[in-house]
N, C-alpha and C positions, 0 to 999 in steps of 0.2 A: 504494501499499499504505501503511495505516495505520502510526504507530509503537507498537511493544509499549513498555509501561508497568508498569514493577513501583512499587508505594508500599511503603515502608516506616514503619511505626509507622501502619499505616492503621486502627487501634481508637480513638487519639487526635483529638481535637478537632482539631487540623490535619489528619491524616491522611484524615480523614471529609470535610474540608472540601473538599483536594486533591479526593478521588473524585466527592463531588457535581459539583465544576467540570468534571472532565476526562469524566464520565458523560456530557456533551452534548458533549464538544468532535469536530466532526467530520474529526478526523486522528488521533486516536490510538485504541487498543483496549488496555483495562486486562486486562492476563494473571497477576498477580502480588500480592498483597496480603499482608504481612506485621504480625506480631503477635510479642511475648514471651509474656504470662502468658495472651494469648488464643489461641494457637495452637492449630490443631486445630477450631477452632468456625467457623460459616459468617457472614460478615459480616454480616447482616441479624439475627443476634444481638446485636451490639454497634452496630453503627450503623443500627437498624429504618428510619429516614427515607430510605436508601438502597434503593429498592427495587428499581431495576433490578440492583442489582449484589450484592444480597443472596445468588444461591445461589455465590459466591465463597467458597472455602475459605481461612480463615487459616492462614499457613503460620510456620515459623521466621523469624526475621529473621537469616538468614546469607548471606554473600557467593555460597556456591553458588546459593541461592535468586533473590539479584538478579540475576544475571549473566547475560548473555546478550539483556541487554534494548534496547532503541533509547535509551529514558529508564529513570532510577531517580529516583524522589522520596524524601527521605530525612527523616521528622518524630520524628527520636527526641530526646531530653534531652542537653546539651550534654555533650560527652565522649563519648559513645555513638555519634556518627555519624562521627567523626576515625576510629575506630577500625574503624569498617565499612568508611567510603570509601577507605580505604587498601587495601584488596584487592579493588577492582571494578577493573575490565579500563579500555579509551577510550571505555566509552559516555559518553550527556551525564546528569552526575550532577547533581541541584539539591536542595542542606541548606537544608532550612527551618531547621536549629537556626544555634546560634552557634557552631560548631566553625571556622569557614573566615572569618567576618567581618572579625576584626582584622588590619591589618599591623603591628602593633607587639606582639612577643612580652612586652615588658616588659607591656604594660595587659593582656594576656591572664592573666599570671600575676597580676597584681594584684586584677584584677576577678573569676577566673574559678579557675585555677589547674588543675595539672594538665598534661599534656601539649599542647603547642603543635603545631595539625597546619597549621600555615598557610596564606594568604589564598587565597582564591580569585577569580574575578571576581565581581563584586558586583551582586548583583542587582534593583537599583535603576535601569530605564530613564531614568527620569526624570532622575536627579542632575546636574548641571549640575558642571563641571568650569571650572577655572580659565582652562584654554585657549580657551575656547569649545567646546569641544564636547560631547555627552552623555553617560553611562554606556552607553547605548543602543548607541551605534557600535562596545564595547570585546565586547559579549554577541555582535553575529554570529558565528556560527560556535563560540563557547568550548564546552569538554566541560567544565568545573568551575563552575558558580555557586553561589556563596552568598545566601541569602536574607534580606534587613534584618530586624532586630527591630522590632516592630511601633509599639511609643513610637518606635523610630528614624526610621521612616516616616513617621508625623503632625509629629514634629518638624522634620525636616531638609524638608521639601517645604513647612513652614510658614513657616521663614528663608532658606531658602538665596537665593530671588531679591533678598533684600536683601543678603546676603553677597556676591554677584557684583557686583550692579551698583552697589557701593560707596556705598548710601544709608540701612545702617546698623551701628553699632558690632559686630565680633565680640567683644568681651573684656565684654559684660555681657549675657550672653543669661537670661533666666528663663522658664522653663515650666514649668506646672502640669497635668497630666494627669486626667482622668476616664477610667476604666479600668473595661471591663467583667471579670465574674472570669473567663470562658472563657480570657482570658489566663494565667493562673495553670495553664492545664492541668486535665487528667480526671481526675487521683489526687485521693483523697478527703482535706480537708485540712479541720482543726474550723474555721479563719476565713472557710470557702466554704460554711459550710453556711448554707442558706435563713433558719433562727432567729437564725445570726450577721451577715449580710449585709442580711438585709432592713429597709428603714428606716432604715438608717446608710453613713455614709462614713467609709474610713479611711485615711489616708497610709500610704505603706511605703516601703523603703527610702531612706529623709530623709537627705538632709545628703551627699550625692554618691556616695553608695554603691549605687546602683544600676547594675546591670552594661551598663544599654545609652550608659551616659553615653559613655566613650571610643567608640564606634561612631559616635556625634552629634558630636563632638567631631571624628574623622576626617573626615566626610561633610562638615564644614561647613569643614573645611583645604581639601577636596579642590577645594571652591566658592569658593576664594581667601582664606577668612580667613584671618588672623596674628594668634597668640595668643588664638585661641578661647577661653572660657571660659562656663560654662553652668551656671547651679541647675537642676534637674530634676528635679520632686517628682510621682512619681503618688499617685491618690489612687483608692484600690478604691471601687466606686460597684454599686448594687443594680440591674446589669444583665446578661443575660448576653452581650451582646457591644456591640463598639464602643468607637473611643477620642475624642475631644475634648479637642485639645490648645489652650490659652490661653499665647501664646508672646510676650513683651514684648523688644524691643530698644529701646537709644538711638539717635536719629538723628543719623546722622552732621551735623556743620555744613555748613548752607548748602541740606540736603534739605528737600523740601517733601514736602508731601501729596499732590501733583500727581505728584510722582517716583517716590514710593510705589507709588501706584497704578500707573504706568508700567510700573516693574521688574517686580510681581507678571504683571501682564497680558501683557508680552511674553513674559516666562521661562515662561510655560502658553499662548498663544496656541494652538497647534497638539497640544497634550498630547491625548492622549482621555482620558484617568483623571483629570485632574486640571482642576479648573475654578473660577475664581476668581471669585466672586459681587458682584453689584451695588454699589453704594456704599452702607452703611448697611444689609445683606443678611449675616446671619450661619447658617454651619450647625447642625445638628440630628445628633446619630448616627442619628437615624431615618431621616436623609434618605438614607445611603447603606450601609443595612441588607441585607447579602445582594450589592453590586453592589461591583466593582473601583474603584468613582470616590474621590478625594479633593476634596472641597471646602472652600473659602479663603473666610474673610470678613476684611475689612482695615480697620483705622480706624487715624488719630493722635492721640494723646493729648497735645493741645500743650500743657498744663498741666505734664506729666511730663516731654515730649519725650521721649516714647516711641511707638513704632510695637506695635499688638497686632495679632495674627494669630490667628486662629482656624481649626484647622485639623479635619476630621471623617473618619475613617473607619472600617470595618467592619475590627477589628482581626484576623480569620479569614480575610479576602479581599483588601484591598487589603495589609493590615499583613502576610499568611504567601500562603496559598494560591494567591491572584488573583496577586500577585507573581511566584509559583514559575511560573504556568502563562505569563504573562505573557514571563518571561525563557528558559521553552522554547521560546515561539514565535521569539522574536526569534532566539534558539539554532540553531532547525533551519531557518528561512528559510518560517517559515508567516505566515498574517498575525498581526499583532502582535492585534489583538481578537479572535482565534478564541476560542473557551469560553467568553469573557468577557463582563458586561453593565456599563453604564452605570446601568442602571436598580435603583432597588432594591426593597423592599418595603415595605408600608405597605396597613393601619396597622400 
């Protein structure tokens, strides 16, 4: 029997991407899609690219409409999913929002504010833990999972091998990200209009105030970093989807370029959705478009004594919906790669 699935927030970008992936998943049946202002419409009216699901009617996002399913995906703004999930039963619930990611209530208060809903199991299977395990082990059988932030995924996967293997210092990390506009959601915003974004690049949340900052620190501490500090600056660029993260870190004394490459290649040797490119090769966001892949390029800037890591993901797939489906597969005992692809779309 296929798993019955409900998607809350189905009219948004993350919800639409979840449905695109789930539509071809061999082990699920999408039975309920919910929305707020779009409730009462057919899904095809707001997600016209989802032809196989166009007949589904969007219903109100209520606990009653979401209850009784095997799996519930929640793709709502922060503060909204926590209010909703508190009323769901013992089904598998996967939150694509921020409400259950942070383990530190003080960090939640500082960067988000409002009610703290508590941390769930973290939906990044590839997260390296200081004890030598991976987060994947903790997802098996879980019934509450929090999907990481998209920027967080790009940076964490880029830097964590160096942290756990002690080849980079954790206290002087810098990341600058080129981010596609879909990361800001589907609501109308002046700075996202085509006339504003076309031909321009604009930094935002500058100076350590981006809400993903404490989550990045949290992950790198889980990987074994002590005294983790990171200066993280996202830059909005005129592409609809994708993240290209350029992260740098100071080499630990005695660490060589060979040590660096060995650390990253060992960390991801058996990961289906993370690949380290050969020396001298670096990824583009176009290389991962539509896929659940993370591509990583490495270099050592010997003059500056720093490691440079370039990581590319599709923010809507590996950065959100793909991670959610991957986590569902692990939690439910399904093949981890079911419904997901390593192949991108080109041109």
